[in-house]
Short mmCIF file of the C-alpha atoms (twelve columns), coordinates in Angstrom:
data_MODEL
# 
_entry.id   MODEL 
# 
loop_
_atom_site.group_PDB 
_atom_site.id 
_atom_site.type_symbol 
_atom_site.label_atom_id 
_atom_site.label_alt_id 
_atom_site.label_comp_id 
_atom_site.label_asym_id 
_atom_site.label_seq_id 
_atom_site.Cartn_x 
_atom_site.Cartn_y 
_atom_site.Cartn_z 
_atom_site.pdbx_PDB_model_num 
ATOM 1  C CA . MET A 1  0.000   0.000  0.000  1 
ATOM 2  C CA . SER A 2  1.446   3.344  -1.011 1 
ATOM 3  C CA . ALA A 3  1.902   6.361  1.228  1 
ATOM 4  C CA . ALA A 4  -0.635  8.241  -0.898 1 
ATOM 5  C CA . VAL A 5  -3.290  5.599  -0.228 1 
ATOM 6  C CA . LEU A 6  -2.518  5.577  3.504  1 
ATOM 7  C CA . ALA A 7  -2.766  9.377  3.590  1 
ATOM 8  C CA . GLN A 8  -6.340  9.215  2.260  1 
ATOM 9  C CA . VAL A 9  -7.656  7.731  5.519  1 
ATOM 10 C CA . ILE A 10 -6.157  10.399 7.772  1 
ATOM 11 C CA . GLY A 11 -8.918  12.568 9.209  1 
ATOM 12 C CA . ARG A 12 -11.697 10.104 8.398  1 
ATOM 13 C CA . THR A 13 -14.161 8.984  11.027 1 
ATOM 14 C CA . GLY A 14 -15.282 5.482  11.826 1 
ATOM 15 C CA . ARG A 15 -15.948 2.942  14.517 1 
ATOM 16 C CA . TRP A 16 -13.305 0.907  16.344 1 
ATOM 17 C CA . ARG A 17 -14.438 -2.559 17.362 1 
ATOM 18 C CA . VAL A 18 -13.059 -2.984 20.889 1 
ATOM 19 C CA . ARG A 19 -14.884 -6.267 21.475 1 
ATOM 20 C CA . LYS A 20 -17.619 -8.184 19.710 1 
ATOM 21 C CA . ASP A 21 -20.293 -6.174 21.543 1 
ATOM 22 C CA . LEU A 22 -18.546 -2.786 21.933 1 
ATOM 23 C CA . THR A 23 -17.562 -0.121 19.395 1 
ATOM 24 C CA . VAL A 24 -16.267 3.420  19.846 1 
ATOM 25 C CA . ALA A 25 -16.585 6.370  17.433 1 
ATOM 26 C CA . VAL A 26 -13.065 7.399  16.399 1 
ATOM 27 C CA . VAL A 27 -11.059 9.701  14.136 1 
ATOM 28 C CA . VAL A 28 -8.013  8.364  12.257 1 
ATOM 29 C CA . ARG A 29 -5.023  10.637 12.959 1 
ATOM 30 C CA . ASP A 30 -2.268  8.668  11.164 1 
ATOM 31 C CA . ALA A 31 -1.720  5.455  9.205  1 
ATOM 32 C CA . ARG A 32 1.270   3.190  8.642  1 
ATOM 33 C CA . GLN A 33 2.190   -0.102 7.055  1 
ATOM 34 C CA . SER A 34 4.484   -2.385 9.019  1 
ATOM 35 C CA . PHE A 35 5.447   -5.987 8.314  1 
ATOM 36 C CA . GLY A 36 2.610   -6.402 5.819  1 
ATOM 37 C CA . ARG A 37 -0.190  -5.060 8.005  1 
ATOM 38 C CA . VAL A 38 -1.823  -1.626 8.127  1 
ATOM 39 C CA . ASP A 39 -2.293  0.223  11.417 1 
ATOM 40 C CA . TYR A 40 -4.256  3.370  12.229 1 
ATOM 41 C CA . LEU A 41 -3.537  5.859  14.989 1 
ATOM 42 C CA . ILE A 42 -7.006  6.584  16.334 1 
ATOM 43 C CA . GLU A 43 -8.500  8.840  18.961 1 
ATOM 44 C CA . PRO A 44 -12.047 8.793  20.312 1 
ATOM 45 C CA . ASP A 45 -14.551 11.235 18.830 1 
ATOM 46 C CA . SER A 46 -15.363 12.219 22.398 1 
ATOM 47 C CA . GLY A 47 -12.844 11.633 25.156 1 
ATOM 48 C CA . GLU A 48 -9.083  11.482 25.384 1 
ATOM 49 C CA . GLY A 49 -6.142  9.391  24.275 1 
ATOM 50 C CA . ARG A 50 -4.654  7.857  21.132 1 
ATOM 51 C CA . ARG A 51 -3.767  4.290  20.188 1 
ATOM 52 C CA . TRP A 52 -2.299  2.397  17.252 1 
ATOM 53 C CA . VAL A 53 -4.685  -0.393 16.219 1 
ATOM 54 C CA . ASN A 54 -4.918  -2.852 13.359 1 
ATOM 55 C CA . ALA A 55 -6.833  -1.257 10.476 1 
ATOM 56 C CA . SER A 56 -9.071  -4.321 10.195 1 
ATOM 57 C CA . SER A 57 -10.627 -3.458 13.578 1 
ATOM 58 C CA . VAL A 58 -11.771 -0.018 12.321 1 
ATOM 59 C CA . GLU A 59 -14.822 0.388  10.082 1 
ATOM 60 C CA . LEU A 60 -14.440 3.707  8.283  1 
ATOM 61 C CA . ASP A 61 -17.511 5.834  7.559  1 
ATOM 62 C CA . GLU A 62 -18.397 6.443  3.930  1 
ATOM 63 C CA . ASP A 63 -17.032 9.612  2.349  1 
ATOM 64 C CA . ARG A 64 -19.570 12.429 2.245  1 
ATOM 65 C CA . LYS A 65 -18.675 14.183 -0.975 1 
# 
């Protein structure tokens, strides 16, 4: 995945699946590819903190263009 493609997700909103029965609204602040996997740096839409998580655990909202 190219840097240009990774950059397209920065600033997008979505939902992070913490557990099977719990999701949190988040904003993607950064993205990286490492050892064949993609990670997002996310922060909650409301609250505090940031965390790198596997991109597969984040469902991005559709673009509103």
